[in-house]
Residue, then its C-alpha position, 0 to 999 in steps of 0.5 A: x188263054x180266054x178272056x172274052x166275057x170275063x169280069x175284070x176280077x177273073x182276068x186277074x186271077x187267071x193270071x196269077x195262076x199263070x204266074x204260079x205254074x213256073x217249076x223249081x228246085x225246091x229250096x227247102x229240102x231236107x234230108x234225102x229228098x230228091x234234088x230233081x225239080x218239083x212244083x214251087x211250093x205255095x206261099x201262104x201268103x200269096x194263097x190267101x192274097x189270090x183267093x182273097x182278091x179274086x174268089x171273094x170278091x170276084x164280081x157276079x158272072x161267069x168265072x173261068x178258073x182253070x187255064x189247059x188241062x188238070x193234072x188231077x182227075x179230069x173232069x168238067x169244072x162247075x164253078x158258077x158265078x159268085x153272087x152278092x146279096x144272096x140269103x144263101x148259106x155261105x161256106x163255114x169252117x172250111x177244114x181237110x182231113x186225109x183219106x186212107x191213103x194221104x199221098x193220093x187222096x184228102x176231104x174237104x169239110x165244111x158246114x152250113x146252116x141248112x141245106x144247100x144244092x150241088x156242095x162240090x169242090x174245084x180243085x187243081x195243080x199250080x200248071x193245071x188250075x182248077x179244072x176238076x170237080x168232085x161233088x159233096x156228099x152230105x151228113x147232118x145231125x140234130x143237136x139234141x139240146x137245140x134241135x137244131x139241125x146242122x149240114x157238114x159236107x165232105x168231098x173226098x179227092x182222089x187220083x191225087x198226086x204224091x208230094x205236090x201242092x194243090x189249090x181248091x175252092x169249095x162251093x155250094x149254089x148261090x154262095x161264095x166260094x171259100x178256098x185253100x191249098x193243101x200238100x200231098x204225103x210223100x211216097x215211101x221214106x221222106x222229111x215231114x214235119x207234123x204237130x200235136x196238141x189236145x183239149x183246145x176249145x174256142x176263143x170266143x165267148x158264147x151266149x147264156x139262153x136269154x142273154x141281154x147284150x146290152x148288160x155290160x156285167x159278163x154275166x150274160x154270156x159264158x167264155x168257152x175257152x181263152x185267148x190262147x185257143x186262138x194264139x195256138x192256131x198260129x202258132x201252128x201257121x209258123x210252123x206250118x206242118x204237113x199235118x196236124x194230130x188234135x188230140x181229144x177234147x176239141x171244143x167243150x161243146x158239151x159244157x156250153x150253153x150253145x153246142x152248135x154255136x161252140x162247134x161252129x166258133x172252134x170250126x172257125x178259129x181253126x179253119x185259119x190252118x185247117x184249111x192249108x193242111x189235116x188237123x186228124x182229131x181224136x174224139x175225147x171225152x166232151x165230145x160225148x153230148x147228151x142227145x147226139x145219138x147212142x153214145x153221144x158222138x154224133x157231132x163229132x161223127x159229122x163234122x169229121x169224115x175220117x180214114x176210118x174202117x168200120x161198117x158200124x155206123x155208130x162207130x164210125x171214125x172213132x178209130x182209124x189209121x194212117x201213114x205218111x212216109x215211113x211213120x204209121x198214126x194209130x188215132x184211138x178213142x179212149x172212153x170205150x176203155x178208160x175206167x173214168x167218166x168225163x162226158x154226158x154219159x158213160x160210154x165204157x165198153x161201147x165196142x165190146x173189144x172191137x177197137x182193142x182187136x182192130x188195134x193189135x192187127x194194125x199195130x202188129x201190121x205196121x211193126x211188121x211193115x219194111x215200109x214203116x218205121x215209126x209208130x205213133x199213138x194218138x189218144x185222149x186220155x192217159x197212161x201217164x200224169x203227176x198232176x194232183x188237180x188233173x184227171x190222173x192215168x188211168x188203169x184200164x188204159x195200162x191193162x189193156x194198151x200197155x201189153x200192145x204197146x210194149x210188144x209191138x215196140x210204140x215209139x210215141x204216144x200223145x194225148x191229152x186229158x190233162x191241161x199241161x204238159x208232161x212226157x216221160x221217160x221211155x217206158x217196157x213193162x211193169x214195175x214189179x209187184x205194182x198194183x197201179x202197173x207203174x209203167x217201168x222205165x227202160x232208159x233215163x236219158x232224157x235228151x236222146x232216147x231209143x224208141x226201140x227200147x221203150x215208149x214216150x207218152x207226152x201229155x199235150x194238154x195245153x191247147x187253149x182251154x181255161x182249167x188248167x192244172x201244170x200248177x199242181x205237179x207232185x213235189x213229194x219224194x214218194x219213195x225216199x228216192x227221190x220219185x214225185x207221186x201220182x194218183x192212179x184211177x182204179x175204180x169208176x165210183x161215177x162222173x169225174x169220180x174215181x177211187x185213186x191209189x198213190x204210186x212212185x211215179x218213176x216215169x216222170x221225165x219232164x213237166x212244164x209247171x210254169x206255162x200252162x199252153x203249147x204245143x210239140x212239133x216232130x220233124x221226121x228225118x227218114x235216113x239216108x239207106x236200109x238199115x240207117x239211123x232215122x230220127x223224130x227231132x221233137x221241139x215243144x213251144x209254150x205259147x206265152x201268155x198274154x201277148x200269144x208268142x212262141x218260146x221253146x220250152x225244151x228240145x229232144x231227139x227220137x232215134x231207132x233203126x229203119x226196118x228196111x235194114x232186117x233180115 
């Protein structure tokens, strides 16, 4: 090890890296995992300790972070000295997203308040250290309300090893690096866990225009959400999933007095998790901001670099798909399809059918593949909801998506929009003669569900926003057979205004009327052999107010036969 001329902190950093470079059998294998030795998984506590003590606190001067040849893409590492007292804008809002191939690609993104020089990421494996560098591309947008410019930097790391731990640090000239770790997706069928919620917001407050901090009345600033928006991030980290699905209405910047600040607060809060695992978002109605591009989605499209295949800039990052193990995830942007208007501008029909055609191609290829067992759709607005204070199901979504979900056997739909938790029975087709296209239950089971015969919808809108709707679930007997009602949006009449029709909600499965905040965990068991039963074990957690601890609300299982057993 070369230590001559290094400051003591840098020497300590190299020694710590050297201590991480052993290999050992993974002591946390799930079913079906290989028994071959693999790299020791990174403890988040250890990672934070090393980065906090050795990167952020390092003295100025040359810093060597890698020892030997990196196992990632060979390149010269370009970490500069760590300057204190610099006026350069810092690395902010560090977050990860998957590239098109989650086994081999990861995108590292961060925000700055000004243009910077040489934004880059250094990265490597436990045994190789920070031996590789990739330079970031920079996107900007100008906020239509304040006129402020925001710079977001995205560095795509390629040719990564599947099922492997990596260390990385993001930096630009004159700024202290900020760092994290991640684990790449496995190759082939393997056990893993992911999580999901929507409608989060930010736990911080935002000053109103002309605010006077000396006024303690609370009238000079506006709360954007609740402490639950922070507690839920801690909950995700307690689970430690491979990735997280964020089901729209991310931060509610469009309703805040300072939209740029709300976005920055949201990213700063979530970076406690999103620097360690990809957070894969769907754009909801509150991502539509007046003055931010033709569709109002410029901010969202700038903050995230997603595996979109769209070649039209205004459609980039709005819908995309990725596959992890035997699970194909399809992310949609529902304002294109939904009747309801909930953003700053009404953009229904903006893709001209392009998104729907893409969706069918992806569903068809996914269900035809012998490597994919599960199809999960992530979106914002809902096809099921029985909360009267909420938006309600949208008949346009039912008409457009329902036949496709049935035809190609979608297993699971996760969404948000309603600020509560509700899940349907497995559904297939519609109730005969229903003008609202009421989803027809294909099973009555609530504990073990055969998803090959029906789609389960989960409303996961308890991410932290203040306007809860769990206290408005219907309890009437709509049809004289014990089925409660739901109000379905049938016609667009204006912003947050539509004509609604009452239906007997025969699809109702489970609802949480007591707790507004929570998230779902999905643990995938791939099975053992071709044609074996594969399962997803689902746990829904409440975030208990005011203390923020986790509590299990319910557990259930989705199951189906593996696709590689087909003749």
